[in-house]
N, C-alpha and C positions, 0 to 999 in steps of 0.2 A: 459312538455317541456317548457323551458323559451322562452318568446316572444323576437323577435328581434326588435330593434328600427329602423331598416331600411326596414320595411315591404313595404313601398310605396315610390315612387319618391317624392322629395320635390316640393313645389309649384313653378311655374314659376314666380318668383317675378318681373321679368322684364316687365310682362304684368299686374301687379297689381298697380292700381293707387287710387282706392277707396275701403276702408276696413270698414266693419261693424263688431263691436264686440257686442255680445249679453250677457249682464251681469245683470240678474234679481236678485231680493230678497234684501238682507240686505245692510245696510250702510257699515258695516265692510268689506263685500265681495267686495263692489264697491271700497272702498279705496285700498284694496289689489290687484285690477286689474290695478291700475295706472302704475305699472312698465311695463305692456304690452304696454300701450300708449306711454310711454317715449322711450322704446326700438324701437318701430316702427318709431317714429319721429326722433330719433337719427340716425337711419339707413338711412331714406329717409325723410327729412323735408317736401317734397312736397306731401307726401301721404295725402289724405283726410280721416280723421278718424271720424267715427260716432259710437255712442254707444246707444243701446237700454237699458233703465233703467226704473225701476218702480218709481212712483211718490215720494215715501218716500226718495229714495236715489239719485234721479236725481240732486238735488242742489249741491252735492259733486263734480260733473263733469262740471257744467255749466260754471265755471270760469277757468277750467283747461287749461293751454296754449297748451296742446297737442290735445285737443278735438275740432274738427271743428263743430260738430253737436251732440246734445243730443236729442234722440227721446224718448218721455216719454210714457210709458204704464201705464195708470191709471186704476188699478184694480177696478172692481165694485162688490158689494155684490150680485146684481141681475144677474142671469145667462145670461139673454137675453142682458142686457146692457154690460156685460163683453164680450160677443161674438161680439157685435157691436164694442166695443173698440178695440178688437184684429184685427178685419177686417180693422178698420181705420188705425191702425199701419202698417198692412201688405200692405195696399194700398200705404201708405207713403213710405215704404221701396222699393216697386217695382218701384216707380217713380224715385228713386235715382240711379239706375243702378250700384250697387256695383259689384266689381270684385271678392271680397273675403268676405265671412261671417264666423266669428269665434264664435262658441258656447262655451262660457266660463262657462256656468251654468250647462247644461246637463238635466234640467227638461223638461217635455213634452211641456210646453208653449214655452220655449226657442228653443226647437228643431223645432217646427212648424214655428216659426218666422224665424229661420235660413233657413229652407227649402223653405218657400214661399217668402223669400226676393228677389228671382230672381237672386241671385249671382251664377255664373257658378261654382265657387269653394266654397265648404262648408266644414269647418274643425271642428273636434271635436274628442273626445276620443272614442275608440272602445267599451268601456263598457257602453256608453250611451244607454238608451232605444231608440228604433226606429233609430238605427244607420244607417239603410239603407238610411235615408234622407241625409246623408253626402256623399260628394264625396271623402273625405280624412279622414281616421280614424286612429288616432294615438294610439300606444300601451300605456299601463299604464305609468303614470309619473315616477314611480320608475325605469322603463326600460329606459326611456329617459335620466334620470339623473344618473342612475347607483348607486342609494343609497336609503336608507330608514332611517328615515321617510322623508316625503315630506311636505314642508311648502305649505300653500295655494297659496302663490305667485309663488312658483316653479310649482305647479300644473297648474296654469293658463298660465304662460309664457312658460311652457314646450310645449304647442301646437305650439307656434310660432317657438321655437327652432327646434322641430321635422320637421316642415314644411320648414326649411331651412333658417330662418331668423338668421343672425349673431348676437349672444348675447355674447360678450366677458365677460361682467359682468352684472349681473341682477341689474337694477336700484333700488333705494329705493322707497318706497311709497312717493307720493308728492301730494300736493293740493295748491291752490292759494286762498288768501283772496280777496273778493271784497271790494272796497273802501267804498261802502255804508254800508256793514255789519261791517266793521272795525269801522266806525264812530258810528254806532248804539251800538256796544259792548262797546265802550269807554264811551258813554253817560250813558249806564246802570251801568257801574262800578262807574262812578262819582256819580250817583244817590244813589248808595249803600255806598258811602263814601270811596271807594277804589281808591287810587291814586298812589300806589306803587306796589311792587311785591305781588302776590297772588297765592294760590294753587287752581287748578280746580279739583273738586271732582264729580265723576259720580257714584252713588250708585245703579243704576238700571241695569237690565239685562232681557233678553227675557225669561229666565227660573229661577225658584227658586233655582235650583241646581247650578246656576252661580251667585247668589246674596248674597253678604256678608251682615251681619246684620247692621242695622242703628246704633245700640248702639256701635258697634265696630268702625264703621267709625267715630263716634263722638269722641271716645277716641283718634284716630289718629289726628283728627282736633284740639283737645285740645293740643296735643303734638306739632303740628306745630305752634300754637299760643304761647305756653309757651316757647319753646326752640328756635324758629326761628323768633318770632314776625311776623308770616306769617298768614294773614287772609285767609279763605277758601271760595270759591264760589261753592255751590252745585247746579248742573244743572240736571234737570229731565224733562221729557215730562209732559204736563199738566195733563194727567191721572195718573202720578206717583207722584204728588205733596205731597202726604202723606208721601212718603219716605223722602223728603227734610224736611218736618215739624217735623218728628220724630227725625231726626238728629239735627235739630235746638233746639228741646226740650232738648236733651241730652247735646249739646255743647254750648248752650246759645249764648253769644255775639261773639264767635270765628267764627261764620259762617254766610254767606249771601246766600240766595236762589234765584234761577231763574227757573221758570217752564213754561215760555211762549216764549222761544227762538225758532227761526227758525234755520234750519241746517247751514245756512251760518253764523249766529251769533255764533253758537257753534265753527265753524272753526275759526272765528275771535278771540274768547276768548282763544282758544287753542294756537293761534299765540302769544298771549300776556302773557299767564300764565308762571310762573316760575317752576311749577311742576304740573303734573297730577297724580291723584290716582283714580283708578276705577276698576270695574269688567271687565272681558273679554267682550267687546262690541264695537259697532261702534265708540263711542267717544274716546276710548282708541287708536284705529287705527288713528283717526283724529289727536289726540295729537301727536302721533309719527310722522305722516306725516308732521306736522307743526314744528318738531324738538323741541318739548317741552319734557323735561325729564319726563319719564313715569314709573309709577309703576302699574302693572296689577295683579289683584288678580284672580286666576283661581280656578274654582271648577270642574265641570264635563267635561269641554272641555280640549283638549290636547294642552299644550303650544308649543309642537314641530310643530304643524300645525298652531296655531293661535297667536303666540307671535308677538309683533311688528317686522316689517321688515325694516332694514336699519340702519344707523349710529346713530340714536337718542339714547342717554344714557337711558337705561331702566333696570328695575328689574322685574322679574316674581316671584310672590309669589304663591307657589303651594304645597299643602300637600297631599301626597299619602298614608301615613301610620299613624296609631295612635301612641301614646307615647310608646306602647309596641312593635311596629314594625309590627303590623298586617296591611296588605294592605287594604285600604278602598275602597269600591265601589265608582265609580265616583259621584253618587248622594249625597254621604255623605261628600265629601272632603271639600266643602266650609265651612261646620260647624266647621271643625278642624283647620281652619286658625285662629291663635290667633292674638290679637292686637299687641303682642310683635314681631310677624313675620313681620308685616307691618311697625311698627316703626323702626325696625332694617333696613328694606329696605330703608326707608326714610333717615335715618342717613347715610347709606352706599352710597346711590345715591347722596345726596347733598354733602357729603364729597368728593366723586369722582369728581363731577363737579368742586369743589373748587380748585382742584389741576391740572386741565387741563390748557391748554395755555390761556393767557389773552383774546384772541379774543373769545374763546368759553365761558369763564367765563362771559365776558361782554354780550354775546348773551343771556344767561339765566337769566340775571338781577342781582339785588343787593343781592339776597339771597345767591348766591355762595360766594360773598365777605364776607357776614355776617358769613357764615359757616367757612371760612378760618380764620376769626378773633377770632373764638372760641378756636383756638389752638387745 
């Protein structure tokens, strides 16, 4: 029997003044929850919004105009220290007297934090483990929206919709650059000799099945330099520096590398870049949130769920079948994305940008004008 989306009464929003959103884990997931923040503030600007985030992703939200408070959970490798850290966060939450806690994650830690926050209203999906800790349990997001597939943004904001928050249109993802990070990013670019448009490249990913090869990235970087006179900045985490060095070895002078950026500097670079190319990962969602034209190379993950959300011009590159038409297992798909696929996406995206209205063309920098002049 099909679930009904009207199983429980909506939240009494007239009594809600302080809202806690629990969003643990990855950078990309955190970027994709920003439409929830914007929707809440658009509806009632006086709401106090707090977010529980892990240390890795917290900087994404620290400068966001819709966030009043970021509570950082600093995961510890030692079990005792990790327990102490969770107790510290729980103590902080209970002192804040939230009216509503929304579990956007669903994992056991998020569920415990939601339950022990002290909020009288606790919202999450019916399918979460330990759902008895919630006071309001929403049906599956496909029931709420009446369609499939469901994007990650729709899954998260669907909880608020089901709880009665008016959402006439789902907002795009959004971030804000700190002035300090912007100045730091500009200094880094000048130090590398980059004073004009550039492409931002992110070749890393959390899983090998989502990671396109360094050699192929290098071929695309050469294309950007040869056809668009566009230098590339390859960004990776410090422990991923070998990926950047491999690309530099293949692409030579067309590429610059940065492996010691903090997350706010990544946001600042994305705000200045003329183009982003990378695997399905947090930086791809950061680029889209900063309105940087984006090309995302997908492997094992599903673009219907994880593609960029919002008006930013973007192209998804995803291969599901081999040249003979045989469907590929997800783990094998990234290997079948050819250099030609991504180069075609680059040309298509930059040409599309070049024929947009002048205000948009100016916003993405001189590259669009260069493309238009190519005829």
